[in-house]
Phi, psi and omega in degrees: 000179181286145180247148183229146181281339180231143180297328180297326178290323178296312180300315179299316181296323183300332180297335178299321184277336183262353185062018179287133180228080187281347183264111188249133178288124180289344182275320186231351177087357179295142183243155187223150180285332184233146181298321183293334177291321176297314181300320178294318181297321183303335178297337175300320182278325184274340183079005182293132178225082189281353184252107184256143177277126179290341182274318185236352178087353180297142181240159188222156178284326184241144179296327180294329177291323177295316180300315180297316181300322183302337178293341175297319182280326184270338184077006182292139176232080190285345183261110185255137175290124181292344183271310186244352177084000179299140183260151180223150179282337183231143181297319182297328178290321177295316178297321178295319179298320183303336181296334179295336179273346178068026183253359184290133182280138176257088187265356180258107189256133177282122181287344182278313186235352178088357179293142181244155184224152179281334182237140180300321180304315181293325175296317180298319176297314180300319182301331180296337176294322180285323184275341184079007183293128177223077189283349184260102189256136178284123180290342182281311187236351178090354177298143182243153185225157181285331179219162185298320184297324176294321178297315181300315178298317179299317185299341178294338175298320181281325184271340183079004181295135176227085188284347184252118183252135177284160183290338183263306184256000000 
């Protein structure tokens, strides 16, 4: 297994395997596996953006967002597709592109039905279909959903919000 120089790092890492999220945001209730993730999240509520771009002055909540942004000024595309060599400014864009080649490995396997997924997150969402778990409950009507995004879309029924406008009407 993995080795750590400090016991606190081992304890923090173990939360990854147990899905334990002991750090809870006092503003919205969202929970996190690591304290630094909570601290970073809290910036959503405080509006703090401590990482500023020296070229244009735009500021960011995370240092990684600033690093990614700087490629706008440099033109750098550090993430290369291993199949065709096309470059991307962001890793997730490169990963999305790789799907056009059909070479992405689906290494996350559902033990219940055998379906495989490229991302662990998608496997975890899928597993809720087998368990019937629907942890995201609408406070308005009580309907429950497997994930937050489905709940948010559902809640528009109650608010009347229609965020997507067609080009004609």
